[in-house]
C-alpha positions in Angstrom: -35.6 -113.3 144.9 -34.7 -109.6 145.0 -36.4 -106.3 144.2 -35.9 -106.7 140.4 -36.2 -110.5 140.1 -38.9 -113.1 140.8 -39.1 -116.7 139.8 -42.3 -118.5 138.7 -42.6 -122.2 138.7 -45.0 -124.8 137.3 -45.2 -128.5 136.9 -47.2 -130.7 134.6 -47.0 -134.2 133.1 -49.4 -136.7 131.5 -49.7 -139.9 129.5 -49.3 -140.0 125.6 -52.0 -138.6 123.3 -50.1 -139.6 120.2 -48.2 -142.8 119.3 -44.9 -141.2 118.2 -42.7 -140.9 121.3 -40.7 -137.9 120.0 -43.9 -136.0 119.2 -45.3 -136.9 122.6 -42.2 -135.4 124.2 -42.6 -132.2 122.3 -46.3 -131.8 123.2 -45.8 -132.5 126.9 -42.9 -130.0 127.1 -44.9 -127.4 125.2 -47.8 -127.8 127.6 -45.5 -127.7 130.6 -43.9 -124.5 129.5 -47.2 -122.8 128.8 -47.9 -121.6 132.3 -44.6 -119.8 132.4 -45.6 -117.8 129.3 -49.1 -117.2 130.7 -47.5 -115.4 133.7 -45.4 -113.2 131.3 -42.2 -114.9 132.3 -39.2 -116.3 130.4 -38.4 -120.0 130.9 -34.9 -120.6 132.2 -34.6 -124.1 133.5 -36.7 -127.3 133.4 -36.5 -130.7 135.1 -37.8 -133.9 133.4 -40.5 -136.0 135.1 -40.9 -139.3 133.4 -42.7 -142.6 134.3 -41.8 -145.5 132.2 -42.7 -149.2 131.9 -40.0 -151.9 131.8 -41.8 -153.6 128.9 -40.8 -150.8 126.5 -37.3 -150.4 125.0 -35.2 -147.7 126.7 -34.8 -146.1 123.2 -38.5 -145.0 123.4 -37.7 -143.1 126.6 -34.8 -141.5 124.8 -37.1 -140.3 122.0 -39.6 -138.9 124.5 -36.8 -137.0 126.3 -35.3 -135.8 123.0 -38.7 -134.4 121.9 -39.0 -132.5 125.2 -35.5 -131.3 125.0 -36.1 -129.8 121.5 -38.9 -127.6 122.8 -37.0 -126.5 125.9 -34.1 -125.6 123.7 -36.5 -123.7 121.4 -37.7 -121.8 124.4 -34.1 -120.8 125.2 -34.1 -122.7 128.5 -32.0 -125.6 129.7 -32.8 -129.1 131.1 -31.2 -129.3 134.6 -31.8 -132.9 135.4 -35.0 -134.8 136.4 -36.4 -137.9 137.9 -37.6 -141.2 136.5 -39.8 -143.9 138.1 -41.2 -147.2 136.8 -44.9 -147.2 136.0 -47.3 -149.3 133.9 -48.0 -146.4 131.5 -45.5 -143.8 130.1 -46.0 -140.3 131.4 -43.8 -137.3 130.8 -43.6 -133.6 131.6 -41.6 -130.9 133.1 -41.1 -128.9 136.3 -40.3 -125.5 134.8 -38.9 -122.3 136.2 -39.0 -118.8 134.7 -37.6 -115.4 135.5 -39.6 -112.1 135.6 -39.6 -108.7 137.2 -41.9 -108.9 140.2 -44.0 -105.9 138.9 -44.5 -107.6 135.6 -46.1 -110.9 136.7 -49.4 -111.5 135.1 -52.1 -113.6 136.8 -55.5 -114.8 135.7 -57.2 -112.5 138.2 -56.4 -109.1 136.8 -59.3 -108.4 134.4 -60.7 -104.9 134.4 -64.2 -103.8 133.3 -64.2 -103.1 129.5 -61.2 -105.4 128.8 -61.2 -107.2 125.5 -60.4 -110.9 125.4 -58.1 -112.3 122.8 -57.5 -116.1 122.2 -54.3 -117.0 120.4 -54.9 -120.6 119.3 -57.8 -122.5 117.7 -59.8 -124.9 119.9 -60.4 -128.6 119.3 -57.3 -130.6 120.2 -59.1 -132.7 122.8 -61.7 -133.8 120.3 -59.0 -134.3 117.6 -56.9 -136.4 120.0 -60.0 -138.6 120.8 -60.7 -139.0 117.1 -57.0 -139.8 116.3 -57.1 -142.8 118.7 -59.9 -144.2 116.5 -58.1 -143.4 113.2 -60.7 -140.9 112.2 -58.2 -138.2 111.1 -56.5 -137.7 107.8 -52.8 -137.1 107.7 -53.3 -133.4 107.2 -55.8 -133.2 110.1 -53.4 -135.1 112.3 -50.5 -132.7 111.4 -52.8 -129.7 112.1 -53.5 -131.2 115.6 -49.8 -131.7 116.3 -48.9 -128.3 115.0 -51.3 -126.7 117.5 -50.0 -128.8 120.4 -46.3 -128.2 119.7 -46.4 -124.4 119.1 -44.9 -122.6 122.0 -46.8 -119.6 123.4 -43.6 -117.6 123.4 -44.5 -115.3 120.6 -47.9 -114.7 122.0 -46.3 -113.9 125.4 -44.0 -111.4 123.7 -46.9 -109.7 121.9 -49.1 -109.3 125.0 -46.2 -107.9 127.0 -45.5 -105.3 124.3 -49.1 -104.0 124.2 -49.7 -104.2 128.0 -52.1 -107.0 129.1 -54.0 -106.9 132.4 -54.4 -110.7 132.8 -53.7 -114.0 131.1 -54.3 -117.7 131.4 -53.4 -120.6 129.2 -56.1 -122.8 127.9 -55.4 -126.4 128.9 -57.4 -129.2 130.6 -60.4 -127.1 131.8 -61.1 -125.9 128.3 -61.9 -122.4 127.2 -65.0 -122.2 129.5 -63.2 -123.6 132.6 -60.2 -121.2 132.3 -62.4 -118.2 131.4 -64.4 -119.0 134.5 -61.3 -119.0 136.6 -60.3 -115.6 135.1 -63.8 -114.2 135.7 -64.1 -115.5 139.3 -60.6 -114.5 140.3 -61.3 -111.0 139.0 -64.8 -110.7 140.4 -66.1 -110.0 137.0 -68.4 -111.5 134.3 -66.7 -112.7 131.1 -68.8 -112.6 128.0 -67.7 -114.9 125.1 -68.9 -114.5 121.5 -69.1 -118.1 120.3 -69.2 -116.9 116.7 -65.7 -115.4 117.0 -64.0 -118.3 118.8 -61.4 -120.0 116.5 -62.3 -123.7 116.1 -60.5 -126.3 114.0 -63.2 -127.2 111.4 -62.6 -130.9 111.8 -63.1 -130.7 115.5 -66.5 -128.9 115.0 -67.5 -131.6 112.5 -66.6 -134.4 115.0 -68.4 -132.6 117.8 -71.5 -132.5 115.7 -71.2 -136.2 115.3 -70.9 -136.6 119.1 -67.2 -137.5 119.3 -66.5 -135.6 122.6 -63.9 -136.5 125.3 -65.3 -137.2 128.7 -63.3 -134.3 130.1 -65.5 -131.9 128.2 -68.6 -133.1 130.1 -66.7 -132.9 133.4 -65.7 -129.3 132.6 -69.2 -128.3 131.7 -70.6 -130.0 134.8 -68.1 -128.1 137.0 -69.2 -124.6 135.8 -72.9 -125.3 135.0 -74.1 -123.1 137.9 -71.9 -120.2 136.9 -72.6 -120.0 133.2 -75.4 -118.8 131.0 -75.4 -120.0 127.4 -77.8 -118.5 124.9 -80.2 -120.8 123.1 -78.8 -119.6 119.8 -75.4 -121.3 120.5 -75.3 -124.7 118.7 -74.6 -127.7 121.0 -71.5 -128.7 119.1 -70.0 -125.2 119.6 -70.6 -125.3 123.3 -69.1 -128.7 123.4 -65.9 -127.4 121.8 -65.8 -124.5 124.2 -65.6 -127.0 127.0 -63.2 -129.3 125.2 -60.0 -130.0 127.3 -57.0 -128.7 125.4 -53.4 -129.8 125.5 -50.9 -127.0 125.1 -53.6 -124.6 124.1 -53.3 -120.9 123.4 -53.3 -117.9 125.7 -56.5 -116.1 126.7 -55.4 -112.5 127.2 -57.4 -109.6 128.8 -56.3 -106.1 127.8 -57.7 -102.7 127.2 -60.1 -102.8 124.3 -58.3 -100.1 122.3 -55.1 -102.2 122.4 -56.7 -105.3 121.0 -56.3 -104.4 117.3 -52.6 -103.8 117.9 -52.2 -107.2 119.7 -54.0 -109.0 116.9 -51.9 -107.2 114.3 -48.7 -108.3 116.0 -50.0 -111.9 116.4 -50.7 -112.1 112.6 -46.9 -112.5 112.1 -47.1 -115.8 114.0 -50.6 -117.3 113.7 -53.7 -116.9 111.6 -55.9 -118.2 114.5 -55.9 -115.3 117.0 -59.3 -113.7 117.5 -61.0 -111.2 119.8 -63.5 -113.6 121.5 -65.2 -111.5 124.1 -65.0 -108.8 126.8 -65.2 -108.3 130.5 -68.1 -106.5 132.3 -69.1 -106.0 136.0 -70.4 -109.2 137.7 -74.0 -109.8 136.6 -74.9 -112.9 138.7 -73.1 -115.4 136.4 -69.3 -115.5 135.9 -69.7 -116.6 132.3 -72.1 -115.6 129.5 -71.8 -117.3 126.1 -73.6 -115.7 123.2 
């Protein structure tokens, strides 16, 4: 826009993964705002996108919009209108805009050799959502799933800006493996992930061991199968979780290795899930190595 101001924009919307309309609105808005934070920007405005069937009461639409508004307000942004169409299935999300200095924009293609990789949220929401639809979660496990999907990446963004990150991506539908692949390929590097360090919700790992995996995880693994090397020592259920499509997942941050302890220390004030999960090395023939 000018020498000291750039705008970043993103759009995302999807059908419900929970029954409660207000919670669905919160999750969808959190997910939509995540790309703004991944670029290091501050959300400023958002526009609602909603598809709604005529067979449902209009009050349900109101609850969805109220849930979305609550997260936009928490982010310090404003809702500046939107658009609604009739559809057979409810769908909701945001077109979001953020402000940032042009020199401060982070991409998913800025990794440097020797960078450490820090993940800020535990994995498993795709598996948990699948299990929830079959009533396989306890109330506590359901609350944990919702907590992960409604936590803004704002604090994680603030921490990575303070310590000086090189690159960042948010973990959503392509899973940790898919988004790590994008980061590696965009940077021309190889990303090495230590599966033992990756934070995983215990219930999600248990369900993966039982074979309760969303189809998207298999699609994700199939897409990157030629660009990944997984050690024989990595349990199948763990690799399944690494490919699990996330909703409103955390940030995967690449930064100088000596700054990783400082980042993790700052993140401790907001989450107990953040971990250093790998590092970046020169391209070795495969974009991803999982150990």
